[in-house]
C-alpha positions in Angstrom: 1.4 27.0 -45.4 -1.5 27.9 -47.6 -4.7 28.6 -45.6 -7.6 31.0 -45.3 -8.0 33.3 -42.4 -10.9 31.2 -41.2 -8.7 28.1 -41.2 -6.0 30.0 -39.3 -8.7 31.0 -36.7 -9.9 27.4 -36.4 -6.4 25.8 -36.2 -5.1 28.3 -33.7 -8.0 27.9 -31.4 -9.2 31.5 -31.8 -12.9 32.5 -31.6 -13.0 35.8 -33.3 -11.7 37.6 -36.4 -11.9 41.3 -36.7 -11.4 43.4 -39.8 -12.1 40.7 -42.4 -14.6 42.9 -44.2 -15.5 40.6 -47.1 -12.0 39.1 -47.5 -13.2 35.6 -46.5 -11.4 33.9 -49.4 -8.0 35.6 -48.8 -5.4 32.9 -49.1 -2.4 33.2 -46.8 0.8 31.9 -48.2 3.1 31.6 -45.2 3.8 32.7 -41.7 6.4 35.1 -40.3 7.3 36.4 -36.8 9.9 38.9 -38.2 8.8 42.0 -40.1 12.3 42.3 -41.6 11.7 39.0 -43.4 8.0 38.9 -44.0 6.8 38.2 -47.6 3.6 39.5 -49.3 0.6 37.3 -48.6 1.9 36.0 -45.3 0.4 35.8 -41.8 2.2 38.0 -39.2 2.6 36.5 -35.8 3.6 39.2 -33.2 5.5 37.5 -30.4 6.3 39.2 -27.1 9.5 39.1 -25.1 11.1 40.8 -22.1 12.3 43.7 -24.2 10.1 43.7 -27.2 6.5 43.3 -28.4 5.8 42.3 -32.0 2.4 44.0 -31.8 4.3 47.3 -32.0 5.2 46.5 -35.6 1.9 45.6 -37.1 2.0 48.6 -39.5 5.5 47.6 -40.6 4.1 44.1 -41.3 1.2 45.5 -43.3 3.5 47.7 -45.3 5.7 44.6 -46.1 2.6 42.8 -47.5 1.1 40.9 -44.6 -2.4 39.8 -45.4 -3.5 39.1 -41.8 -2.1 38.7 -38.2 -2.6 36.9 -35.0 -3.4 39.4 -32.2 -3.3 39.1 -28.4 -6.7 40.0 -27.0 -5.0 41.9 -24.2 -3.5 44.4 -26.6 -5.7 47.3 -27.8 -6.8 46.8 -31.4 -4.9 49.0 -33.9 -6.6 51.2 -36.5 -5.5 49.2 -39.5 -7.2 47.5 -42.3 -5.7 44.0 -41.8 -7.7 41.0 -40.6 -6.8 40.2 -37.1 -7.3 36.7 -35.5 -7.8 37.3 -31.8 -6.0 34.8 -29.5 -5.2 34.6 -25.8 -1.5 34.1 -26.4 0.2 34.5 -29.8 3.0 32.0 -29.1 0.6 29.3 -28.0 -1.6 30.1 -31.0 1.5 29.8 -33.3 2.1 26.3 -31.9 -1.5 25.3 -32.2 -1.5 26.6 -35.8 1.4 24.4 -36.6 -0.3 21.3 -35.1 -3.5 22.2 -37.1 -1.6 22.5 -40.3 0.3 19.2 -39.7 -2.9 17.4 -38.9 -5.2 18.9 -41.6 -2.9 19.6 -44.6 0.2 17.5 -44.3 0.3 13.7 -44.7 4.0 13.6 -44.0 5.8 11.1 -41.8 7.7 12.9 -39.0 11.3 12.1 -37.9 12.4 13.9 -34.7 16.0 14.2 -33.6 17.6 15.4 -30.3 20.8 14.8 -28.4 23.6 16.6 -26.6 25.9 16.5 -29.6 25.6 15.7 -33.2 21.9 16.4 -33.7 22.3 18.9 -36.5 24.8 16.7 -38.4 22.5 13.7 -37.9 19.5 15.7 -39.0 21.4 16.7 -42.2 22.5 13.1 -42.8 18.9 11.7 -42.3 17.4 14.4 -44.6 19.9 13.6 -47.3 19.3 9.8 -47.1 15.5 10.1 -47.1 15.7 12.7 -50.0 16.9 10.0 -52.3 13.3 8.6 -52.3 11.0 11.2 -50.7 10.2 14.9 -50.7 11.8 16.0 -47.4 11.5 19.2 -45.4 14.0 19.7 -42.6 14.8 22.2 -39.8 17.0 24.9 -41.1 19.6 26.8 -39.0 18.8 26.9 -35.3 15.0 26.7 -35.7 14.8 23.8 -33.2 12.9 25.3 -30.3 9.3 26.2 -29.2 9.2 28.9 -31.9 11.5 27.5 -34.6 9.8 24.1 -34.7 6.3 25.4 -35.4 7.7 27.8 -38.0 9.5 24.8 -39.7 6.3 22.8 -39.8 4.4 25.8 -41.3 7.0 26.4 -43.9 6.6 22.8 -45.3 5.0 22.4 -48.7 1.7 20.4 -48.7 3.3 17.7 -50.8 6.1 17.1 -48.2 6.4 13.4 -47.6 8.8 13.4 -44.6 9.4 16.2 -42.0 12.8 15.9 -40.3 12.7 18.1 -37.2 15.6 18.9 -34.9 14.6 19.4 -31.2 16.7 21.5 -28.9 16.3 22.3 -25.3 17.7 24.1 -22.3 15.6 22.6 -19.6 13.1 19.9 -18.5 9.7 19.8 -20.3 10.9 21.6 -23.5 11.4 18.6 -25.7 8.1 17.1 -24.3 6.3 20.1 -25.7 8.0 19.8 -29.1 7.3 16.1 -29.3 3.7 16.6 -28.4 3.4 19.1 -31.3 5.2 17.0 -33.9 3.9 13.6 -32.9 6.9 11.8 -34.6 6.8 8.4 -36.3 10.4 7.9 -35.5 12.7 9.6 -32.9 16.4 9.7 -32.6 18.6 10.4 -29.6 22.2 10.9 -30.7 24.0 10.9 -27.3 24.0 12.3 -23.8 26.8 14.8 -23.1 27.4 17.7 -20.8 25.6 20.5 -22.6 23.0 22.1 -20.3 24.6 20.9 -17.1 24.1 24.5 -15.9 20.4 24.2 -16.2 19.9 20.5 -15.4 22.6 19.6 -12.9 23.4 16.0 -13.9 23.8 13.9 -17.0 21.0 11.7 -15.8 18.7 14.7 -15.8 19.9 15.5 -19.3 19.1 11.9 -20.4 15.6 12.3 -18.9 15.1 15.6 -20.7 16.2 14.1 -24.1 14.0 11.1 -23.7 11.0 13.4 -23.5 11.1 13.0 -27.3 9.2 9.8 -26.8 6.3 11.7 -25.1 4.7 12.5 -28.4 6.0 9.4 -30.3 3.1 7.7 -32.0 2.1 4.2 -30.6 4.1 1.6 -32.5 6.7 4.3 -33.4 10.4 3.7 -33.3 13.1 5.2 -31.1 16.6 5.0 -32.6 19.2 5.8 -29.9 22.8 5.5 -29.0 23.1 2.1 -27.2 26.6 3.0 -25.9 25.0 5.3 -23.3 24.0 3.4 -20.1 21.9 6.4 -18.9 19.6 6.0 -21.9 19.2 2.3 -21.3 18.3 2.9 -17.6 15.8 5.7 -18.3 14.2 3.8 -21.2 13.3 0.7 -19.4 9.9 1.8 -18.0 9.3 4.5 -20.6 9.5 2.2 -23.7 7.2 -0.4 -22.1 4.6 2.2 -21.3 4.7 3.7 -24.8 4.7 0.4 -26.8 7.5 1.6 -29.0 10.2 -0.2 -31.0 13.8 0.3 -30.0 16.8 0.3 -32.3 20.3 0.9 -31.1 23.4 2.2 -32.8 27.0 2.9 -31.6 30.5 1.4 -31.3 29.6 -1.5 -29.0 29.1 -4.7 -31.0 25.9 -5.4 -29.1 24.2 -2.6 -31.0 21.9 -3.2 -33.9 24.0 -0.9 -36.1 27.8 -0.7 -35.7 30.4 1.1 -37.7 33.6 -1.0 -38.5 36.8 -0.3 -40.3 36.5 3.4 -39.9 39.0 5.4 -42.0 39.3 9.2 -41.6 41.0 12.0 -43.5 40.5 15.8 -43.5 37.9 15.5 -46.4 35.7 12.8 -45.0 35.1 9.4 -43.4 34.7 5.9 -44.7 33.3 2.9 -42.8 31.6 -0.4 -43.1 28.4 -1.8 -41.7 27.8 -5.5 -41.4 24.0 -6.1 -41.6 22.4 -8.2 -44.3 25.9 -8.4 -45.7 28.8 -5.9 -45.7 28.1 -2.4 -46.9 30.6 0.4 -47.3 29.7 4.1 -46.8 31.4 7.5 -47.3 30.7 10.8 -45.6 31.8 14.3 -46.7 32.7 15.1 -43.2 35.6 13.8 -41.1 35.5 12.1 -37.7 34.9 8.7 -36.1 32.0 10.3 -34.2 30.4 11.2 -37.5 30.5 7.6 -38.5 28.4 6.9 -35.4 26.0 9.8 -36.3 25.6 8.2 -39.8 24.5 5.0 -38.2 21.3 6.7 -37.0 20.7 7.9 -40.6 21.3 4.3 -41.9 18.8 2.9 -39.3 16.2 5.5 -40.3 16.8 4.9 -44.0 16.2 1.1 -43.5 13.1 1.9 -41.4 11.7 3.8 -44.4 12.4 1.0 -46.8 15.5 2.4 -48.5 18.1 0.2 -50.1 21.7 0.3 -48.9 22.6 1.8 -52.3 20.2 4.7 -51.8 21.4 5.2 -48.2 25.0 5.3 -49.4 24.2 7.8 -52.1 22.4 10.0 -49.5 25.3 9.9 -47.1 27.9 10.6 -49.7 26.1 13.7 -51.1 24.9 15.2 -47.8 24.9 19.0 -47.6 25.9 19.7 -44.0 25.1 22.8 -41.9 28.1 25.2 -41.5 30.6 25.2 -38.6 30.2 21.5 -37.9 33.8 20.3 -38.8 33.4 22.5 -41.8 36.5 22.2 -44.0 38.0 25.2 -45.7 41.4 26.5 -46.8 43.4 29.2 -45.1 45.0 32.1 -47.1 48.1 30.1 -47.7 46.5 26.7 -48.4 46.5 25.2 -44.9 43.5 23.1 -44.1 41.0 24.6 -41.6 38.3 22.6 -39.7 35.7 25.0 -38.4 33.8 23.4 -35.5 33.0 26.7 -33.7 29.2 26.4 -33.5 29.1 24.6 -30.2 31.3 22.8 -27.7 31.0 20.4 -24.7 33.6 18.1 -23.2 32.3 15.2 -25.3 32.4 17.1 -28.6 35.7 18.7 -27.8 37.3 15.3 -27.1 35.9 14.0 -30.3 37.3 16.9 -32.3 40.7 16.6 -30.6 40.7 12.8 -31.3 39.9 13.6 -35.0 43.0 15.8 -35.3 45.1 13.1 -33.6 43.9 10.6 -36.3 44.7 12.8 -39.3 48.2 12.5 -40.7 50.3 14.1 -43.4 50.6 17.6 -41.9 53.7 19.6 -40.9 52.0 21.0 -37.9 48.6 20.3 -36.3 47.1 23.3 -34.5 44.2 23.0 -32.0 42.5 26.4 -31.3 40.0 26.2 -28.4 37.7 28.6 -26.7 35.5 28.2 -23.6 32.8 25.6 -23.3 29.8 27.4 -21.9 26.7 26.3 -19.8 28.5 23.6 -17.9 27.3 24.6 -14.4 29.2 24.1 -11.2 31.8 21.7 -12.7 32.8 24.1 -15.5 36.4 24.7 -14.2 37.0 21.0 -13.6 35.7 20.1 -17.0 38.0 22.6 -18.7 40.9 21.0 -16.7 39.9 17.6 -18.0 40.2 18.9 -21.6 43.8 20.0 -20.7 44.6 16.5 -19.4 43.1 15.0 -22.6 45.3 17.3 -24.7 48.3 15.9 -22.7 47.4 12.4 -23.9 46.7 13.2 -27.5 49.6 15.7 -28.1 48.9 18.2 -30.8 51.8 20.2 -32.2 50.4 23.6 -31.1 47.5 24.5 -28.8 46.0 28.0 -28.7 43.5 28.8 -26.0 41.0 31.7 -25.5 38.5 32.6 -22.8 38.5 32.9 -19.0 37.6 29.2 -18.4 40.3 28.0 -20.8 42.9 29.3 -18.3 42.2 26.0 -16.5 42.9 24.1 -19.7 46.1 26.1 -20.1 47.2 25.3 -16.5 46.8 21.5 -17.1 48.5 21.5 -20.5 51.3 24.1 -20.6 53.8 22.2 -18.4 53.5 19.0 -20.6 54.4 20.6 -23.9 57.6 22.2 -25.1 57.8 25.9 -24.2 55.7 28.1 -26.5 53.7 25.2 -27.9 50.7 26.0 -25.7 49.6 29.6 -25.5 46.7 31.4 -23.7 45.2 34.6 -25.2 42.9 37.2 -23.7 42.4 38.8 -27.1 41.2 37.0 -30.2 43.0 39.4 -32.6 46.3 38.5 -30.9 45.5 34.8 -31.3 44.7 35.3 -35.0 47.9 37.3 -35.6 50.1 34.7 -34.0 48.4 31.9 -35.9 48.6 33.7 -39.2 52.3 34.6 -38.7 53.3 31.0 -38.0 50.9 29.0 -40.2 52.4 27.1 -43.1 50.7 25.7 -46.2 51.2 22.1 -45.0 49.4 22.7 -41.6 46.1 21.7 -40.2 44.0 23.9 -37.9 41.0 22.9 -35.8 38.9 25.7 -34.3 36.4 24.6 -31.6 34.4 26.5 -29.0 30.9 27.3 -27.7 28.9 29.6 -30.0 29.1 32.5 -27.5 32.9 32.7 -28.0 32.5 33.5 -31.7 35.7 31.7 -32.7 34.4 31.7 -36.3 36.0 35.1 -36.4 39.4 33.4 -36.1 38.5 31.2 -39.1 37.5 34.2 -41.2 40.8 35.9 -40.3 43.0 33.0 -41.2 41.1 32.4 -44.4 41.8 36.0 -45.4 45.3 36.1 -44.0 44.4 39.3 -42.0 44.6 39.5 -38.3 43.2 42.3 -36.0 
């Protein structure tokens, strides 16, 4: 963002600036909420939480080079020579500022993405596809909430042609807010899984929350969604008619507009064919049948933006994907490691286990699982279901960690040879056992919810050093 203090005041809905003192033409060159990362010339936005108040760090922000700051009217003014834009609520002002910048400085089309699983990978694939023809700015890291999304918008250069925004949530109304801010031209829903059952109770409620992405969708905009999910079809019926939006489906069912066929998977990537306007073959630098389905959303968006199948194919093949999403690496001894430890739900765990079952050519296939979190009242039963799924797919070795994974162990241990399924209360013990037995010809999948921090296991087996 490049804007004057007066423009910041106007866009954020403020009515008063103090301490400007002749600096009317000062040009702000960005926005930061974190004094540890603030750059000279930026606007500091002090946010407040249960255990912190960013207003306490205004002097640190000034010393780091902040040219101005938003300031909550309820907080006493500091004795400091930095222009302060007085607002009623700094978070709401940050969100309004992003909307103002989007409406007044950017002429970019907006693509918004949500879903229980696969939204980050799909975001990366869409961004890579559109980057073959357009200047694209996308959500980085986990900046997909009510703070991260406005910061993503404000970090976009003025010549950005397409904004690709990931939208996350933990409850009802959150995606509606994000969609209202972004006003997307196209929206994508990857799927409806079990993530956030703790907060929302049922998958139908999750579907309703995800479809809030249409609340800000521009009239005549397009919703691209997984047509294999009946809950989306049910909830969309009235919503789409009211919004006058176009609907495009993708998935594995042949009735969808975009369907992946002849899917071939190895540990380095995925190949598949789409039959639309002829047969077109695509390659992904990430393994998994489920990722071929994610790629269909990117193909649909690419065609919506007028890209050729050749450009789309190049974008998919060269995609730079966010870490810990089936991230391939090599262990200390040459074994292949698939790090999928960023998040986990029953749907995504089954997909990852299915991927391992599809891959061939390995001496021993290891599945290392940690707890799936935020599943609500059914969390024990859902961990048991994963155990039963493991019984059907039969890995060579299964290592389990976390209190909820005891239920997975109970369901699985009696159906495997003795010692092939093991439960651990300590990650270091798990890493030590794995390192001791791992051979160069082996494959290891590591999958868990982020809170289990199983990426630590990945680091240890890459280095060949346990606890």
